[in-house]
C-alpha positions in Angstrom: 1.7 0.8 -15.9 3.3 3.9 -17.5 6.2 2.7 -19.7 9.6 4.6 -19.9 11.2 5.1 -23.3 15.0 4.7 -24.0 15.1 8.4 -24.8 13.9 9.1 -21.2 16.8 7.1 -19.9 19.3 8.8 -22.2 18.1 12.2 -21.0 18.4 11.1 -17.3 22.0 9.8 -18.0 23.0 13.4 -18.6 22.6 14.0 -14.8 25.5 11.5 -14.2 27.6 13.2 -16.9 27.0 16.6 -15.2 27.7 15.1 -11.8 31.0 13.7 -13.0 32.1 17.2 -14.3 31.1 18.8 -11.0 32.9 16.2 -9.0 36.0 16.6 -11.1 36.0 20.3 -10.6 35.8 19.6 -6.8 38.9 17.4 -6.9 37.3 14.0 -7.2 39.8 11.9 -9.2 37.7 8.8 -9.9 35.3 10.3 -12.4 36.3 7.7 -15.0 35.3 4.9 -12.6 32.0 6.6 -12.0 31.3 6.7 -15.8 32.6 3.2 -16.3 30.4 1.8 -13.4 27.3 3.6 -14.8 27.9 2.3 -18.3 28.5 -1.2 -17.0 25.3 -1.0 -14.9 23.3 0.0 -17.9 24.8 -2.7 -20.1 24.4 -5.5 -17.5 20.7 -4.6 -16.8 19.8 -4.4 -20.5 21.5 -7.7 -21.1 19.7 -9.2 -18.2 16.4 -7.8 -19.4 16.7 -9.4 -22.8 18.0 -12.7 -21.3 15.3 -12.9 -18.7 12.6 -12.3 -21.2 13.6 -15.6 -22.8 14.1 -17.4 -19.5 10.7 -16.3 -18.2 8.8 -17.6 -21.3 10.7 -20.9 -21.4 10.3 -21.8 -17.6 13.1 -24.3 -18.0 14.8 -25.4 -14.8 18.2 -25.7 -16.4 18.1 -22.2 -17.7 17.1 -20.9 -14.3 20.0 -22.9 -12.8 22.4 -21.5 -15.3 21.3 -17.9 -14.6 21.7 -18.6 -10.8 25.2 -20.1 -11.2 26.3 -17.1 -13.2 24.9 -14.7 -10.6 26.5 -16.6 -7.7 29.8 -16.7 -9.5 29.8 -13.0 -10.2 28.8 -12.2 -6.6 31.7 -14.4 -5.3 34.1 -12.7 -7.7 32.9 -9.2 -6.7 33.4 -10.0 -3.0 37.1 -10.5 -3.4 37.5 -7.4 -5.6 36.6 -5.2 -2.6 39.4 -6.5 -0.3 42.4 -4.4 0.6 44.1 -7.7 1.6 42.8 -10.9 0.0 43.8 -14.5 0.0 45.4 -16.1 -3.0 43.0 -16.2 -5.9 41.3 -19.5 -5.6 41.0 -19.4 -1.8 39.5 -16.0 -1.9 37.0 -17.0 -4.7 36.1 -20.2 -2.9 35.4 -18.3 0.4 33.2 -15.8 -1.4 31.4 -18.3 -3.5 30.7 -20.8 -0.7 29.6 -18.2 1.9 27.2 -16.5 -0.4 25.9 -19.7 -2.1 25.2 -21.8 1.0 22.9 -19.3 2.6 21.3 -17.7 -0.4 20.4 -20.9 -2.2 19.1 -22.7 0.9 16.9 -19.7 1.9 15.7 -19.2 -1.7 14.7 -22.9 -2.2 13.1 -22.9 1.3 10.9 -19.7 0.7 9.9 -20.9 -2.8 8.8 -24.3 -1.8 7.3 -23.6 1.7 6.1 -20.0 1.6 5.4 -18.6 -1.9 4.8 -22.0 -3.6 4.7 -21.0 -7.2 4.0 -23.7 -9.8 6.6 -24.9 -10.8 8.5 -24.0 -7.7 11.5 -22.7 -9.7 9.3 -20.3 -11.7 11.9 -17.7 -12.9 9.6 -14.7 -12.3 10.0 -15.4 -8.5 13.3 -17.3 -8.3 15.6 -15.0 -10.1 14.6 -11.6 -8.7 14.6 -13.0 -5.1 18.0 -14.5 -5.6 19.3 -11.2 -7.0 18.1 -9.2 -4.0 19.6 -11.7 -1.6 23.0 -11.7 -3.4 23.2 -7.9 -3.7 22.8 -7.3 0.0 24.8 -10.4 1.1 27.7 -9.5 -1.2 28.1 -6.1 0.4 28.0 -7.4 4.0 30.3 -10.4 3.4 32.8 -8.1 1.6 32.8 -5.7 4.5 33.2 -8.4 7.0 36.1 -10.1 5.2 37.9 -6.8 4.5 37.7 -5.8 8.1 39.0 -9.2 9.2 42.0 -9.4 6.9 42.9 -5.7 7.3 42.8 -5.9 11.1 44.8 -9.2 11.1 47.6 -7.5 9.2 47.5 -4.3 11.4 47.1 -6.2 14.7 49.6 -9.0 14.0 51.6 -8.3 17.1 48.5 -8.5 19.3 47.4 -11.8 17.8 50.8 -13.3 18.1 51.1 -12.1 21.7 47.8 -13.9 22.6 49.1 -17.0 20.9 52.3 -16.8 22.9 50.1 -16.6 26.1 48.6 -20.0 25.2 45.4 -19.0 23.6 44.1 -20.9 20.6 43.9 -19.5 17.1 40.2 -19.1 17.4 40.5 -17.2 20.8 43.3 -14.9 19.6 41.2 -13.9 16.6 37.9 -13.4 18.5 38.2 -9.6 18.9 38.8 -9.2 15.2 35.9 -11.4 14.4 33.6 -9.3 16.6 34.8 -6.1 14.8 34.2 -7.8 11.4 30.7 -8.8 12.3 29.9 -5.3 13.5 31.1 -3.8 10.2 29.1 -6.3 8.2 25.8 -6.0 10.1 25.6 -2.3 10.8 24.4 -1.4 7.2 21.8 -4.1 7.4 20.5 -2.9 10.8 20.4 0.7 9.4 18.4 -0.6 6.4 15.9 -2.3 8.7 15.5 0.8 10.9 15.0 3.1 7.9 12.5 0.9 6.0 9.0 2.3 5.8 9.8 5.6 7.6 12.9 7.1 5.9 12.9 5.0 2.7 10.6 2.8 0.7 12.6 -0.3 -0.3 13.2 -1.0 -4.0 11.0 -4.2 -4.4 8.0 -2.6 -2.7 8.4 0.6 -4.8 8.6 -1.4 -8.0 5.5 -3.4 -7.2 3.5 -0.3 -6.3 4.6 1.3 -9.5 3.5 -1.8 -11.4 0.0 -1.4 -9.9 0.1 -4.0 -7.0 -1.9 -3.1 -3.9 0.4 -1.4 -1.4 -0.4 -3.9 1.4 0.6 -6.9 -0.8 3.8 -5.1 -1.8 4.5 -4.6 1.9 4.1 -8.3 2.6 6.6 -9.2 -0.1 9.0 -6.5 1.1 8.9 -7.8 4.7 9.5 -11.3 3.4 12.6 -10.2 1.4 13.9 -8.1 4.2 13.8 -11.1 6.6 15.6 -13.2 4.0 18.2 -10.6 3.5 18.9 -10.3 7.2 19.2 -14.1 7.6 21.3 -14.5 4.4 23.6 -11.6 5.3 24.2 -12.8 8.9 24.7 -16.5 8.2 26.8 -15.7 5.1 29.1 -13.4 7.0 29.5 -16.0 9.7 30.5 -18.7 7.2 32.9 -16.3 5.4 34.6 -15.2 8.6 34.9 -18.9 9.8 36.5 -19.9 6.5 38.8 -16.8 6.4 39.8 -17.4 10.0 41.0 -20.9 9.2 43.0 -19.6 6.3 44.9 -17.2 8.5 46.5 -20.0 10.6 48.3 -23.2 9.7 47.7 -26.6 11.1 50.0 -25.8 14.1 47.9 -22.7 14.9 50.6 -20.3 13.8 49.5 -17.0 12.2 50.3 -17.1 8.5 49.7 -13.8 6.7 51.9 -14.7 3.7 48.9 -16.0 2.0 47.4 -12.5 1.9 47.9 -10.3 -1.1 47.7 -6.5 -0.9 45.7 -5.0 -3.7 46.8 -1.8 -5.4 
């Protein structure tokens, strides 16, 4: 494998600096966010690289569990940060954490114990990268689905209340918004599936090929992770929309949007 030096990365970072200047000259006002996000990405990945070096050599179940909990908590937190209208803090965090945890953890443990079968089954070299890929993709889809549901509930309040007045249940009156939310969440995943192998080479497969793994073995792992991503994204979004839908109504099935907070 050909190693990359820190000086190489520093030289490449000048591209982002140059991009920010060009964007600013073209009227893009969020250049500081671009620089902050890039800096944060570099710091997070370097920290994770140092931390994982220790976790990989120790092969300690509790350390793997600690890393997993931190990743799940961060994913749940990031989900609520992308909402135009979000529930009061703890409800939003709970919906994000539960929806992403229930699916990702079950699928991860299942594929480690039944399909890959490393020894021990929680071997961090497999468990943590797989969990990271599941969380990254599921987080985006669940965030899109929740944002579509809460935003449409606010904008279409009159339509929902009209359907409630006609005798429909809370679930029935919210069904059309749920369908739109599922559509918004799943379209990026479907596009990713269609593009894989023809338009783009997915990251995991590319990384393994660069590391010297035979392409056909890299493809097998990529297919495995894509299938997991689809399942995790779909089921996670369904759970999130179900929990969010229940929060939009009270026990008498009256629409309650007071619990939503509009972000700036």
